[in-house]
N, C-alpha and C positions, 0 to 999 in steps of 0.2 A: 734665443730663448731669454725671457726676462728672469731676473733673480728674485727670489723670496727668501726670507730667513725665519727660523724658529729660534726663540730665545727661551732657554730653560736652564734650571740649576744644574742638572746632571744629564749625561747622554752617553749611550753605548750599548752594545749587544748584551754585555754582562752586568748591566746596571739594573738593580732590583727596584721596582716601584711602578705603581699604576700610571702616574703622570708621565714618567719617563718612557714607559711602553707606549702610551698614547701618542706622545710626540714622535717617537721613532716610526710608528705606523703611518702617521700623517705625512711625515717627511718622505718616507720611501714611496708612498703612493703618489705624491705630487711630483716626484722627480721625473716622471714621464712627460710632464708638461712645462716644468720650470727648472731653472738652475737653483737647486735647493741648497742652502747653507744652514748650519746650526751654530748659534753662538751660545757657549756654555762655559762652565768652570772646569777646573781640573779634577774636581771631586768625583770619586768613584763610590766610596763608602763614607757616610757623614761623620762617623766617629773614629775613623782610622785614616789619618792623612798619609800613612805609609803606603797605602794602596792607590794614591792619586795617579791620574793620567799625567803624562808630560804636557807642559804648556806648548802651544803652537798650533799649527794648521796641519790637518791630516785629511785623507779621503777614506771614508768608511761606507761601504756598500754604495759607492757612486755619489756620496753626499760629502760636501766640504764641511768639515767640523773645525771650528775655531775655539780653542780652549784657553781660558784666562785664569791665572792663579788668583785665588781669593786674597785680598789685602784689605781687611776691615780697617776703617778709620776709627781710631780710639777703641780697638777691640777689647783691650784689657778692662774697659769700663762698660762692657756691653750690658750686663745685668743691671747695673746702676742706671744707665741711660734709659733702659726700658722701663724701669720703675718710675722714672721721672716723666715718662711720656704717656701716662695712663689717664690723664684728666679728661681729654676730649673723648677717648674711647669709652670711659665710664659714663659720661653724659649721654653719648649716642646710644649706648646699650640700654640705659634707663629709658630714654625716649622710645626705643623700640619696644621695651616691655610694656609701656603704657599705650602703645599703638599710635605714637605721634611722630616717629622718626621719618616716615615717608612724606608726611605733610611738611615737616620742617625742612627736609632735604630738598623738596620741590621749591620751596620759597627761598632757601638759603643753600644752594648746591655746594659751594666751596667753604671750607672751614679754615680760618686763619688761627683760631685758638689752639695753642700748643703745637703749631705746625713745625717750628724750628726744633723743638724737643723730639718730635716724632721723626723728623728727617735724620737727626743725629743718631737716634736709636737704630734706625733702619740701616744707616751707613756703617754701624758697628756690628752688624750681623757677621758671624764668622765666615759666611760664604760671599760677602760683598766683594765685587770686582770693579774697582774704579777704572781700570784700563778697558773693560768692556763698555762702560758708559762712554768713555772717550771715543771708542771705535764706533759706537752707534751714532754719536753726535757728528762724527766726521764722515761716516760712510752710509748713514741710514737712508739718504736719498737715492742711493744706488739700487735699492730694493723696491720692487713693485708693492710688496706688503711685508710687514714685520709682525709675526705671530708671537705674542707674549703669553707664556703659559705659567700658571700658578700665581694667584693674586698676592701672596704674602712674602715673596722673596724680593730683595732689593732690586734685582735685575728687572723685574716686572714693574714694581711700584715706581721706580725712578726712570727706567728705560722707556716705558710706554708713552711718557709725556714729552720725550725729546722731539720726536716727530709724530705727534698724535694723528695727523692726517693720513699716515701710512700704517698706523698701529691697529691690529686686530687682537683683541684680548680674548684668550681662552682661559677664564679665571679658575675653573675647577673649584668653584666656591662651595664651602660648607659652613655650617653655623659655628664658627670659631671666633674668639674674641678679636683676632687680627682684622677681621672684616669691618670692625667698627672704628678703626683709626681714621681720623679726619683726613689724613693724607690719601687714603684709599679713594675718597670721593673725587679727588683731582683726576685720578686715573679712570674711574668708572664713568665720569661725565665728559671726558675730553677725547677719548680714543674714537677712531673712525667707526668701529663696530665691536660688539661683544658677541662672541659665539658661545652660547651655552650648550650644555650637554642634555639637560632635561628641563621640563616645565617647572618642576619643583625648585631647581636651582635659580631659574629666572624669576619666579615668584618671590623667593627670598631676597634676591638682590633688588628687585623693584620695591619691596617693602622698606629696604634700608636706604636706597639712593633716590627713591621717588621718581617723579616724572622727568627730572633732569638727567636721568641715566641716559647714556649714549644709545643710539639705535642698536637693537639686538635681534637675535633669531636663535632658533634651536638648530644646531649643526650636528653635534654628537660625534661618535667615533665608532668605527667598525671593529671587527675581530679578525686578527691575523690567523688564518688557518695554518696549522703546523702538523705535518705528518708525525704521528706518535711513534716513539721508540718502541722496540720490541718489549711487550709487557712482561714476559717471563724474565728477561734480563733486568728490567727496571725493578720489578718486584723483589728479585733476589738481591740486587745491589743495596736497596734501602730497607729490606726486611719488612715489606708492606704486608698487612694482614688481609684476610679475605673481605672483611667488612670494615669500612672506616668512614668517619666524618672528616672532611677535608677543610682545613684552613689554608688559604693560599695568599701569600703576600709577606711583607716584612714582619718579622716576629718582634714587635716593639710594643711597649706599654700603651702608647697612644692608639694603636690599632687593635690590640687583642683585649684590652681591659682585664676583666676577671675570667676570661675564657678558660684558662687552665684550671684554677681551683673549682670553678663551677662545673666543668665537665667531670672532674673527679667526684664532686658531690652527686652529680647525675648517676655516675656509675655505682656509687654507694647505695643510692636509692633504688635504681632500676636494674642494675646488673647488665647482662647482655654481653655479646661478643664484640660489638663495635668499639674501635679505638679511635682516638683523635690523632690525625696525621697533620703536622704543620710543616708546610713547604715554603721556604723562603729564607733570605738572609736573616741571621739571628743577631739582634743588637746586643751590645755589651750591657751587662746587668741582668739579662734574662737567664735564669737558672734552668737547666734541664731537669724536669721533675723525675723523681725516683720511680721505679716500677716500670711496667710495660704498657700502661694504659694510654700513654701519650708518646708519640714518636716525632722527633724533629729531624728532618732530612738536611736542613741547610739549603743553600742555593742549588737549584737543578737547572739543566739547560732546557730550552723550549720544547724539544722533542720528548724529553722525560716528563716535563710538566704536562704536556698534552696527554700522555699515556696515563698519568696519575689522575688527572681530571676525569677522563673517560671511565675509569674503573671505580670512582668514588661512589659510595652509597648515597651520600648527599653532601652538600657544601654548606659551610657556615661563614657568614661575614658579620663579626661582632662590632665593626666600626660604626660609630654614630656620625662620622664626618666623611661623607661621600658626595661627589658631584656627578658621578655616573656609575661607577663600579664595573669596570671592564671584566673583572673576575666573575661577577654575577652573570653578565651577559654570556661569557664563555661557557659557564655551567649550563645556562638555559639552552644555548645552541647545541650543546652535547647531551641534552635530555637528562641533566642531573638536577634534581630538586634542590632548592636553596632555602636556608633559614637565615633571616637577616635581623639586624637590630632595628626595632620599630622607632627608635629615636631619630633615624635617618629618614627624612621625608622623601628623599630621592629613591631610596630602596623600597619604601612603602608604595610609592607610585609604580615602580616596576611590578611589585606584587599585585596591586590592584588591576593594572592594565593588562598584565600577561596571564594572570590566573595560574602561574607556574611556580609560585614560591609563597612562603609564609613568613610573617614577621612575629617577633616576640616583644612583649612589653615587660621589661624587668627580668631578673635572673630566675625567679620562680617560674615565670611563664616560659623562659628559655628551656628549663628542664622538662616542663610539661610538653611543650611543642616538639622538642627533640625526641622525647619518648614516643609521641604520636607518630612522627615521621618514621622512626626506626621500626616501630611495631606494626605499621600498616603498609604493606607492600602495594596494595591496590591504590592507596592514596598517592604513593610515590609515582606509580605508573601514570596516574591521572595528571599529576602536576607536570611530569616529564614530557608528556605528549604535547603540551601547549607551548613549550619554550621556543622551539625553532621558528615557528610562525611569527611570534612576537619580535624576535631579533631581526628576522628578514624584513619585516614591514617597517621597522623603525631605525635599524642600525646597519643596513646593508651598505657596502662600500659604494655602490652605484648612486644611492641617494645622497650619501655624505659628500662624495667628491663633487657632485653637481653643485651642492650648496657652497662648498669651499671655493670652487672656481669662480662662482658668481661673486663671492665676497672679494676675491683678489682682483677681479676685472672691473668691478664697479667702484670707482673712486668717488 
């Protein structure tokens, strides 16, 4: 069997995060056809190095995992280096705002302006792993394909161009300032193929990198079915209410935004029995709100999560930066209506194409749409009925694995 590798910032059964879950599902599914390895860091939790995995090689669920300890170059000056690297990013963002970046990128695919400053900033990331870069340089040709996940970490930006003829980029791109660094163009134009999750993600990257962008296609990711834990036990363990709005994912400012205070404003305005249940690892700096309107469970295992999803009244995804939203697809598969942030074109596309979810524009609209969904059981049933067919037609594993095998085999 030929070898393939996935390169990602974190990996493991108890690692919380959509990209990490995405990678693990792909790796496990392809292990039937290839010798799959994962190149990753020792990080388990971003802001708690005490929880790091040990460095070295291990076998997890039949997959060889190689973990490298982060060793940033000039990490003490990380913030200063990033401040000095903004010139090209600002120019490219301005060109995008006036509708010219795609044209300029087509005519001028590679950007040398500010390149050295950007490289130094990226190498100063707290998660940077020079030894992983050396490993890829020395052993990359042993793999039929190298899948690089997440466009903004140094492992992907720098690693994908070491052996670009073997590199398949799964960018998980969203409208973030990091996408405008000139050094990103080197990766997006040189890799063998780019595997996008949605048309919205592909449209955005085409707008930024122009016709010089590497060959691409929509691949996506499926959902890992998990047998739910006993509901009575789960409900008692976490004190879950009869009716709840579910947020699932890392509880961090970049993901939840103003969800907590805006849900409390909703409760003050409309009342009702529904509570907000937030499931996932809680970042440092997130304060647990007083009162009983919002419940934070912390990290739960997959079986518990499956049970909690299936009993939710509806799910909320307030993130504006999504490239797929596996959590949204999981809810739709389980006939749970979803309310999403309309600033995410990816999730708006899911809403339009599936007819199984709603989006909101701004927090006032959030409160209005939330009330509409919680108050109208017939609407929830109507939305719920459409979810499974959409997921099966577009994100079934049979479809996705066929696409992935084709990318691996076609050099």
